[in-house]
N, C-alpha and C positions, 0 to 999 in steps of 0.2 A: 031657410035663410040662413047663411053662414055664419057663425058668431063671430065676431071681432075682437081678439085678443086685446086684453087690455096691456095699457100700456104702462111699462113702470114708471111710477111715483120718483119726480125729484131728479136733481144730476148725479152722473154715476159715481157710486162710492169708491173711498178711497182703497187702497188693497188693507186687507189686515186679517184679523179674527174678532168675531165677535162673540160673547161668550153666554150665551141664554141657558137660563133658569129654568128649563121645561116643566109645564104646568101637566095635570096628568090629565087622561083622554084626547091626548090628541098626540101622534105620530112624529116621529122626528122631520119624514118629507113637508107635513103639514107645517112646520115652523118653518123650513125653510122658502116655502112657496109663502107664506106672509110675511117674511124678510125680504125676498124678492121682491116683491109689490113694491120698497120704499127705496130699491138699490139702480135704480135708473139702469138697470139693464145689465149690471157687473154680474160677473158668474158667481156662483154660490154652491157651497157643498158645506158637509160637516165631517167630523174625524171619529165617527162610530154614532151607531144608532144606539137610540133609548127606546124599549119596549113604549105602548101606548098608555098604560096604566102607571109605568113608572116617570120619577122625577128630576130634578137636579141638572145636574150641567153639562151643558152639550153646546160644545167651540165650534163655530159656522166659520169656515175659511174664506175668505171675500177676494176676487180677485186676483193678485198673483201670490198672494198665500195659498190658494187651490193645489201650490206648485211644491207647498209644505206640506201637504197634507197626510203623506205616508210617513214623515217624520215626528209629526204632533201625534198620529194614533199610537206610534209605539210607544208610548210610556203605560206606566204603571195606572190603574185606574181604584177609586177608592171606593165603596157601599158602605150604605147601611140597609141592612134587610131586614124583613119580618117573611118569618116562614112559618104556615099553619099545616098541624100536625093535625093527620089524621084523614087527609083529603088528595086525592089523589087526581089529577086532570091528564087530557093526551095534550095541553099545550106547558104546563110543569109550574102554572102560574094561574091567579082565579077567576083569571077570565075565560079559561080552557072548560070543554065540556067533561062532566064529574065522570070516573072511573072508575072510584072507589072510595068509600067513607067507614070509617073506623067507630067502634063505640067511643064516648068520653073519657071513660074511664080508661082506655088503652094509650091515649095520648096527655098521661100526665108523667113524662119521666122526670126521676131524678135530677136536680142538677148535675152532680158528677158525672150520671150516664149523660147527659148533652153535653159536657166540656171532653170526655173520654171519645163520644162520639165524634166531636168537632176535630179534636187531633189529629184525625185521620186525613182530613183535607190541607191542612198543613202541608207546604213544599212545593214541589214539584212533581207531575203526575201526570197520566192520560186520563183525559175528558172528552166523552161523547157530546158531542153537540144534541141539542132537539131535533126532531124533526120538524117540527114549528121555528124554522129558523132562515134568515135570509139566506144561507148557505148552497151554492148548487149543488143537483145532484142528479143526474143524467139531462145535463141540459137544460136544466130550470132550477127555478127558487124551490129550496125542501118543503117549504109554505103551501106553496100552490097545491105540490104532489099530494103532501099530507091531508090541506082539504077537500082534495079528491078521495080521498081513501084510502089510498096507496099506499104500502108500507113505504118509509124512509130510513135507511139506518146509517146514517154519515158516519165517516171514520174518527176513530179519537184523535186528537190532537193534545201535544202537549203544553199544560196551562202551569202557573207558578201560583200559588199563596202565600204574600211573604207577611200577611199578618192577618189573624182570625182571631177575633175576641167576643166571647159572650155577654152583650149588654141583660138580657133576663132569660127567664122561662119561666112564664106563667099561661096560666088556662089553656094550655095547648099551641101556646103562639113564643115562638123561640125569635128574639129578635137579637141580630149579631151585628161585628163592623168586621167590614173585609178588606184588605189591599191584595188586588189579583192583578196579571198581567192580563196585557190587551189578548182580546181572542175568550175570556173566560166566560162562561154564561153562568149569571146566579143563580136562573132557573132549574138548570140541571142540578147546580149542586142544591138547591132545594131538596127534590127531587130525590138526590141519593142521600141528604142526608133521613128525608124522613124511612128510605126503605133502611137505613144502619141501625136507626132507633125500633123498627118494627112496625108502626101503622099507619107509612107512610105522610107525604109532606106537599106542600104545594107552597110556591112563590103567593105572599101575599101582598107586598109594597116595597118598593124600594126607592132609593134615593142615590144618586148617584153624588157624592162631595169631594170627587178631585178626578179629572181625565189630564194624565201628562199633567203638565206645568200650570196647570188652571183648576181652581178650586171654587169653591160657593161665594168665596169673596171677592172673586171676579164676574160673577154670573150676574145676571141683571133679568128681571124676572121678564117673560116676551111681552106682556101688557106693556111695560114701564118701557119697552124697548119700543113698541107700536106708536104709543102716544108720543114720544119725544123721537122716532125716527132715528135708525142704529147710527147714523152719523158721530152723536156722540159720547158712544160708547164703542166704539172701534178700537182695538189696539192695533199698531200700527208696526208693521211688518219688522221695526229696528229692535221693538220690546220681544222678540219669538226667540226662542231656540235657545236664551241666554246662556245656557249651561255648557254651549259649544265653546273651543276659544273662538277668537275673533282676531282675525288680521286685516289691517289697513292697508288699502294700494295707494300707490300714486296716481296721481291725473293717467299717465301709459297705463297704469293697469287698469283703472276703469276703463280704460278704452278696449282694450283686448278681453276685459271680461264682458264687454258688451258685445264683442264678438265670437264669445264663447270658447276665447283661446286661454290658457294655460300662462298662468303667474309663477315668475320666481322670484326671490331674495330681491334682485333687483327693481324690482315694480311693487316691493313691500317697504312700510316705513318700520322702523322699528319700534319697540320689540318685537320680532317677530317669534312665535312658537316653535321648537323643532317637535315634527310630525311622524309619529312611526310610518309607514304606507299603509296607504287604507286609513289613515285618521282623517278624519271629518273635520273641517274649519267652516267660519261665518266671515266672508268675505264680506268686508265694509268699503265704504267711500270715504274720501275725507272729512266727508260734514257727518260720521256716524251710520251714514245709510246704509241698510241690508242690501247687497249688489246679486247677491249669489250664495249660494252654499257648496263646500268643493270638497274634494278630498285627495290626498297627499300622492304622488306616487311613488316609486323607488328611487330615483334622481332627487326628491326634494319637492319636483314643479306642484301647483297647486292645480286641479281640475277639475271646471265648473260641472257639477251633478245636478243644478239649479238655479237658470240665470231669472233674477228677478226685474230685469231692469229695462 
């Protein structure tokens, strides 16, 4: 007998972002699925996965906010990471199959040696993503092929580490705080750090403390979200991307935006920012509601790139 799909609980959620403090031992997909059961059928996605063993900031986009996901994922990420020296694994973290283990006496570098090694990872450089990743390779997810024992070698991508602070280096465990660009793999960094120091290493613990504009102060434990329901913790559209300049449009401008049409100075309330061609802006209604994202064309018109009405 076919199983009947479970009907989502409650009325549809309003559009916005729900920032979850992800617990360990669940996937980002598990978090989305758990919240979806309380979303009344609203569309839900996330702005960048966290590995199952990792914890911390996981912003979920709900309803019309899913149209903003590419912009919300573009910001820098901040992490606190613990790197275990002396052990390498196929996944570059403690959950993987052990490939090598070094003697304890080889896993006690001096603090100056660790600081010198970390300095090599600051700035912009090319990082090769791990084989066990969600990147596509030959038409499939890389981790699916790696699990089948196939050789997976992904092309390196440009990443930036803008901050990298050594917090401690004791008993073979190196703790760091880092700020990096989107697409950076902390697991791959841990493996590379271990190779630079000599005995090898893998990532033992990871906590994301910031993702773009959202930090731990914004995050709600998943258990609390499921107890209260997501609605009380939802951040409305009007609170998103507030670092972008905003333009308030007239009633006629609202109508034009609703049809996906461009707006010009005659449709905007003063003061309107002067934007260069390609400049990005938030389009706001007279009530302050976020109506759309737009880009300025060379003639000064604002053309919607994502309409939220």
